[in-house]
C-alpha positions as CSV (number, residue, x, y, z in Angstrom):
1,M,37.7,-58.3,-33.1
2,P,34.4,-56.5,-32.0
3,R,31.3,-58.4,-31.5
4,P,28.4,-57.6,-34.0
5,I,25.4,-55.9,-32.5
6,R,22.4,-58.1,-32.5
7,P,19.1,-56.9,-34.1
8,L,17.1,-57.5,-30.9
9,A,19.4,-55.2,-28.8
10,V,19.1,-52.4,-31.4
11,L,15.3,-52.6,-31.2
12,M,15.4,-52.3,-27.4
13,I,17.7,-49.2,-27.5
14,L,15.4,-47.5,-30.0
15,A,12.3,-48.2,-27.8
16,L,14.0,-46.6,-24.8
17,L,15.1,-43.4,-26.7
18,A,11.7,-42.8,-28.4
19,P,9.9,-41.0,-25.5
20,V,13.0,-38.9,-24.9
21,A,13.2,-37.8,-28.5
22,G,9.4,-37.0,-28.5
23,A,9.5,-34.8,-25.4
24,Q,9.8,-31.1,-25.7
25,A,12.4,-29.0,-23.9
26,P,11.2,-27.4,-20.6
27,G,10.3,-23.8,-20.9
28,S,9.3,-24.1,-24.5
29,G,6.8,-21.5,-25.9
30,Q,3.8,-23.8,-26.0
31,D,3.7,-24.2,-22.1
32,R,4.4,-20.5,-21.3
33,R,1.3,-18.6,-19.9
34,P,0.9,-14.8,-19.3
35,P,2.1,-13.8,-15.9
36,A,-0.5,-13.4,-13.2
37,V,-1.0,-10.0,-11.5
38,S,-3.3,-8.8,-8.7
39,V,-5.6,-6.0,-9.6
40,V,-8.2,-3.7,-7.9
41,T,-11.2,-2.5,-9.8
42,L,-11.6,1.2,-9.1
43,D,-14.8,3.1,-8.3
44,A,-15.3,6.8,-9.0
45,Q,-16.9,8.6,-6.1
46,D,-17.2,12.0,-4.3
47,V,-14.3,12.3,-2.0
48,T,-13.9,14.6,0.9
49,V,-10.4,16.2,0.9
50,T,-8.9,16.7,4.3
51,A,-5.9,18.6,5.6
52,T,-3.7,17.7,8.6
53,L,-3.4,20.7,11.0
54,P,-1.3,20.9,14.2
55,G,-3.2,21.9,17.4
56,R,-3.3,22.1,21.1
57,V,-5.9,20.8,23.5
58,V,-7.6,23.6,25.6
59,A,-9.9,23.1,28.5
60,S,-13.5,24.2,27.8
61,G,-13.6,25.9,31.2
62,V,-10.9,27.2,33.5
63,A,-11.4,28.7,37.0
64,E,-8.6,29.9,39.2
65,V,-9.8,29.6,42.8
66,R,-9.0,32.7,44.9
67,P,-10.2,33.8,48.3
68,Q,-12.7,36.7,48.5
69,V,-11.9,37.4,52.2
70,A,-8.7,37.5,54.2
71,G,-7.8,35.0,56.8
72,I,-5.9,31.8,57.8
73,I,-6.6,28.6,55.9
74,T,-7.8,26.1,58.4
75,E,-8.8,23.1,56.3
76,R,-8.5,21.7,52.7
77,L,-11.8,19.9,51.8
78,F,-11.0,18.3,48.5
79,E,-8.7,15.6,47.0
80,E,-6.2,16.8,44.5
81,G,-7.1,15.6,41.0
82,A,-10.7,14.8,41.9
83,E,-13.9,15.8,40.1
84,V,-15.8,18.7,41.7
85,A,-19.2,20.2,41.1
86,P,-20.3,23.9,41.3
87,G,-20.7,24.8,45.0
88,D,-18.4,22.0,46.4
89,A,-16.4,23.3,49.4
90,L,-12.6,23.4,48.7
91,Y,-11.1,25.4,51.6
92,R,-12.2,26.8,54.9
93,I,-10.8,30.1,56.3
94,D,-10.8,30.9,60.1
95,A,-14.3,32.4,60.5
96,A,-14.1,33.7,64.1
97,S,-13.8,37.4,63.2
98,Y,-16.5,37.1,60.6
99,E,-18.9,35.4,63.0
100,A,-18.3,38.3,65.4
101,Q,-19.2,40.8,62.6
102,V,-22.4,38.9,61.9
103,A,-23.3,39.1,65.6
104,A,-22.6,42.8,65.7
105,A,-24.7,43.3,62.6
106,E,-27.6,41.3,64.0
107,A,-27.5,43.5,67.2
108,A,-27.5,46.6,65.0
109,V,-30.6,45.3,63.2
110,S,-32.3,44.7,66.6
111,Q,-31.5,48.1,67.8
112,A,-32.7,49.7,64.5
113,N,-36.0,47.7,64.9
114,A,-36.5,49.0,68.4
115,T,-35.8,52.6,67.3
116,L,-38.3,52.2,64.4
117,K,-41.0,50.9,66.7
118,A,-40.6,53.8,69.1
119,A,-40.5,56.3,66.2
120,R,-43.7,54.8,64.7
121,K,-45.5,55.0,68.1
122,E,-44.4,58.6,68.6
123,A,-45.6,59.6,65.1
124,E,-49.0,57.9,65.7
125,R,-49.4,59.6,69.1
126,L,-48.6,63.0,67.8
127,Q,-50.9,62.5,64.8
128,A,-53.8,61.6,67.2
129,L,-53.0,64.8,69.3
130,R,-52.9,66.9,66.1
131,D,-56.3,65.5,65.1
132,R,-57.6,66.9,68.4
133,N,-55.7,70.2,67.9
134,V,-53.6,69.4,71.0
135,S,-50.3,69.1,69.2
136,S,-48.7,71.4,66.6
137,E,-48.1,70.6,63.0
138,Q,-44.4,71.0,63.5
139,A,-44.3,68.3,66.2
140,V,-46.1,65.9,63.9
141,D,-43.7,66.6,61.0
142,D,-40.7,66.0,63.3
143,A,-42.2,62.7,64.5
144,V,-42.8,61.5,60.9
145,A,-39.3,62.5,59.9
146,A,-37.9,60.5,62.9
147,R,-39.9,57.5,61.9
148,D,-38.7,57.6,58.3
149,A,-35.1,58.0,59.5
150,A,-35.6,55.0,61.8
151,E,-36.9,53.0,58.8
152,A,-33.8,54.0,56.7
153,G,-31.6,53.1,59.7
154,L,-33.1,49.6,59.8
155,K,-32.4,49.1,56.1
156,V,-28.8,50.2,56.6
157,A,-28.4,47.7,59.5
158,E,-30.0,44.9,57.4
159,A,-27.6,45.7,54.6
160,Q,-24.7,45.5,56.9
161,L,-25.9,42.2,58.3
162,L,-26.2,40.9,54.7
163,A,-22.7,42.0,54.0
164,A,-21.4,40.3,57.1
165,E,-23.2,37.1,56.3
166,I,-21.8,37.1,52.8
167,E,-18.3,37.5,54.1
168,L,-18.9,34.8,56.7
169,E,-20.1,32.5,53.9
170,R,-17.0,33.3,51.8
171,T,-14.8,31.8,54.5
172,T,-15.8,28.5,52.9
173,I,-14.2,28.7,49.4
174,K,-16.4,26.8,46.9
175,A,-15.9,25.6,43.4
176,P,-17.2,28.0,40.8
177,L,-17.7,25.4,38.0
178,A,-17.6,21.7,37.4
179,G,-14.4,20.0,36.4
180,V,-11.2,18.4,37.7
181,V,-9.3,20.3,40.4
182,G,-5.6,20.2,40.2
183,R,-3.0,20.2,43.0
184,S,-3.4,22.5,45.9
185,L,-1.2,25.6,45.6
186,T,-1.5,26.5,49.3
187,T,-1.4,24.7,52.7
188,R,-3.2,24.7,55.9
189,G,-2.1,27.7,58.1
190,A,-1.3,29.9,55.1
191,L,-2.5,33.5,55.2
192,V,-4.6,34.5,52.2
193,T,-6.1,37.8,51.2
194,A,-8.9,38.8,49.0
195,G,-7.9,39.3,45.3
196,Q,-4.4,37.9,45.7
197,A,-2.5,37.2,42.5
198,E,-1.7,33.5,43.3
199,P,-4.6,31.1,43.0
200,L,-5.2,28.5,45.6
201,A,-6.1,25.8,43.0
202,V,-7.2,25.6,39.4
203,I,-10.3,23.8,38.1
204,R,-10.5,22.7,34.5
205,T,-13.5,21.4,32.6
206,L,-12.3,18.4,30.6
207,D,-15.5,17.2,29.0
208,P,-15.8,18.5,26.4
209,V,-12.4,20.0,25.4
210,Y,-11.4,22.4,22.7
211,V,-8.6,21.9,20.2
212,D,-7.1,25.1,18.8
213,V,-5.4,24.6,15.4
214,T,-3.6,26.9,13.0
215,M,-4.3,27.3,9.3
216,S,-2.5,29.4,6.8
217,A,-4.4,32.4,5.4
218,A,-4.2,30.9,1.9
219,E,-5.7,27.6,3.0
220,L,-8.5,29.5,4.8
221,V,-9.3,31.6,1.7
222,A,-9.4,28.4,-0.5
223,W,-11.5,26.7,2.1
224,R,-14.1,29.5,2.3
225,R,-14.3,30.0,-1.5
226,G,-14.9,26.3,-2.0
227,H,-11.7,25.7,-4.0
228,M,-12.7,22.2,-4.8
229,Q,-15.4,21.2,-7.3
230,A,-18.0,21.2,-4.5
231,S,-18.4,23.6,-1.6
232,L,-17.6,22.7,2.0
233,E,-21.2,22.7,2.9
234,D,-21.6,19.4,1.0
235,A,-18.7,17.9,2.9
236,D,-18.6,16.0,6.1
237,R,-18.0,18.7,8.8
238,T,-16.7,16.3,11.4
239,V,-13.0,16.4,12.2
240,S,-10.9,13.5,13.5
241,L,-7.9,13.6,15.9
242,G,-4.5,12.1,15.9
243,L,-2.8,11.6,19.3
244,P,0.8,12.1,20.3
245,D,1.5,8.3,20.4
246,G,0.6,8.1,16.7
247,G,-2.8,6.5,17.3
248,G,-6.2,7.9,16.5
249,Y,-8.9,9.2,18.9
250,D,-12.2,7.3,19.1
251,H,-14.4,10.3,19.1
252,T,-14.9,12.9,16.3
253,G,-15.3,16.6,16.9
254,T,-16.8,19.6,15.1
255,L,-15.5,23.0,14.0
256,T,-17.1,25.6,16.3
257,A,-15.3,28.9,15.6
258,A,-12.6,30.6,13.6
259,E,-10.6,33.6,14.9
260,P,-11.5,36.6,12.7
261,H,-7.9,37.7,12.6
262,V,-4.7,36.8,10.7
263,D,-1.6,36.9,12.8
264,E,0.7,39.5,11.2
265,Q,3.9,37.6,12.2
266,T,3.0,34.1,11.1
267,G,0.1,34.6,8.6
268,V,-2.1,32.0,10.2
269,V,-5.6,31.9,11.6
270,V,-6.6,30.0,14.7
271,L,-9.6,27.6,14.4
272,R,-11.3,26.0,17.3
273,M,-12.7,22.4,17.4
274,E,-14.8,20.8,20.1
275,F,-14.3,17.1,21.1
276,P,-16.0,15.0,23.7
277,N,-13.6,13.7,26.3
278,P,-15.6,11.3,28.6
279,D,-12.5,9.2,29.5
280,K,-10.3,12.3,30.2
281,L,-7.8,11.1,27.6
282,L,-7.2,14.6,26.2
283,L,-5.5,17.0,28.6
284,P,-5.0,20.7,28.2
285,G,-1.7,21.5,26.5
286,M,-1.5,18.2,24.7
287,Y,-0.1,18.4,21.1
288,V,-2.5,16.8,18.6
289,Q,-3.1,16.7,14.8
290,V,-6.5,17.4,13.4
291,E,-7.9,15.9,10.1
292,M,-10.1,18.8,8.8
293,P,-12.3,18.6,5.7
294,Q,-11.2,21.0,3.0
295,G,-13.8,20.3,0.4
296,V,-15.4,17.7,-1.9
297,V,-14.0,16.4,-5.2
298,G,-16.6,14.9,-7.5
299,D,-15.9,11.7,-9.5
300,A,-12.5,11.1,-7.9
301,V,-10.9,7.7,-7.6
302,L,-9.3,6.4,-4.4
303,V,-6.2,4.5,-5.6
304,P,-4.2,2.1,-3.3
305,Q,-0.8,3.7,-2.8
306,E,1.1,0.4,-3.6
307,G,-0.2,0.7,-7.1
308,V,1.3,4.1,-7.8
309,S,4.9,4.8,-8.7
310,R,6.8,7.7,-10.3
311,D,8.5,8.0,-13.7
312,R,11.9,9.6,-14.4
313,R,10.2,13.0,-14.5
314,G,8.7,12.5,-11.1
315,R,5.1,12.2,-12.4
316,P,2.8,9.7,-10.6
317,T,2.0,6.7,-12.8
318,A,0.1,3.5,-12.6
319,L,-0.3,0.3,-14.6
320,V,-3.8,-0.8,-15.6
321,V,-5.1,-3.9,-17.4
322,T,-7.3,-3.2,-20.4
323,P,-10.3,-5.3,-21.3
324,E,-7.9,-7.3,-23.6
325,N,-5.7,-8.1,-20.6
326,V,-2.9,-5.9,-21.9
327,V,-0.9,-3.7,-19.5
328,E,-1.2,0.0,-20.1
329,E,0.6,2.9,-18.3
330,R,-1.3,5.9,-17.1
331,V,0.0,9.3,-15.9
332,L,-2.1,10.5,-12.9
333,T,-3.1,13.7,-11.3
334,V,-3.0,13.3,-7.5
335,I,-4.4,16.0,-5.3
336,G,-3.9,14.4,-1.9
337,D,-4.3,11.3,0.2
338,R,-6.8,9.6,2.4
339,G,-5.6,6.9,4.6
340,T,-3.6,4.4,2.5
341,D,-5.1,5.7,-0.8
342,W,-4.2,8.5,-3.2
343,I,-7.0,10.8,-4.4
344,V,-6.7,10.8,-8.2
345,T,-8.7,13.2,-10.4
346,D,-7.3,12.4,-13.8
347,G,-5.6,9.4,-15.4
348,L,-7.9,6.7,-14.0
349,S,-11.7,6.3,-14.2
350,D,-14.5,4.1,-12.9
351,G,-14.0,0.4,-13.7
352,D,-10.3,0.6,-14.4
353,R,-8.3,-2.5,-13.2
354,L,-5.2,-1.2,-11.4
355,I,-2.3,-3.6,-10.9
356,V,-1.3,-3.6,-7.2
357,A,0.9,-6.8,-7.1
358,G,3.2,-8.3,-9.6
359,L,4.4,-5.0,-11.1
360,Q,8.0,-6.2,-11.3
361,K,7.0,-8.9,-13.7
362,V,5.2,-6.8,-16.4
363,Q,5.7,-3.9,-18.7
364,P,3.4,-1.7,-20.7
365,G,2.1,-3.7,-23.7
366,A,2.5,-7.1,-22.1
367,T,-0.4,-9.6,-21.8
368,V,-1.2,-10.6,-18.3
369,T,-3.6,-12.8,-16.3
370,P,-5.4,-10.5,-13.9
371,E,-6.7,-11.7,-10.6
372,E,-8.9,-9.5,-8.4
373,R,-7.4,-8.9,-5.0
374,Q,-9.5,-9.9,-2.0
375,P,-10.2,-7.4,0.8
376,T,-8.3,-9.6,3.2
377,Q,-5.2,-9.3,1.0
378,A,-5.5,-5.6,1.0
379,A,-5.7,-5.5,4.8
380,N,-2.5,-7.6,5.0
């Protein structure tokens, strides 16, 4: 037969069960708090809108080195790929025949000088005789004419000497401008001629360099009219550069010229930018991308891209936290991007708190606990 339960044992069991009975089930409504989300407080500002344009690097100066006299190349006087200055010697041509021409021209000048001296003395002698009525007027006139002819002959001889000296000087081929000289396109012992089609070398000025980019005619018209709320004159005129490896260029450039012609085949206009190139990082022919200012939008908002999504209709939307900490959905008007931000002109305003993290945990109308995102979190 079963043993009766003692009163003391019953009291002990009830004491053990009392805390369990008084505890609430985990996850009950009293302990649930609104989910936490990271927000960014937005600032309205004037934003410069840019366009990414393809372009090519062009040397700011190009000189094809060609001989101006004929002869045999006897010496190359530069290192390929080196910097040269105007007047630096590049090649030397065999100068023997040109030295002989200079010597002959100098002899002709000496002969013309002697002839002139004799003609002057004769004219002076005959003029003295004419003053004493010993010589005829005709003799004096002939002597003066001979003297003048001798002076002209001297000038011709001096001109010929100058031409011979110029040709002799041109046997040393010099750099016409400062820049970087490329590889030599000729060798020692080669015969060259004046005005030949093939250059001996090419010199390119690489600091600064030009970047020629193409812009559609429609973009150019909008740019010149000031399609945005403010004109381009109020925008930052500097342009930045993207390199072929995907990185940026440390120096900014400026827009210097626009081709006043639209290509009939492609409908584009060529624009020219100028960039400093002290490290010779930019080389002619290199493909680059230019970030060019298009205009200024007033009271726009830069919105982090991670806080913007699209609805079923493809419209850009964002979730913001109201002053009552309630989630609200906004439909945005996005006109472009700048870095990691969207440029928004409608749907968001100054002071709005945009949700950038925790979006998967909330819906419009829900109550949340907003936490301002720190700049270091944004960088990561």
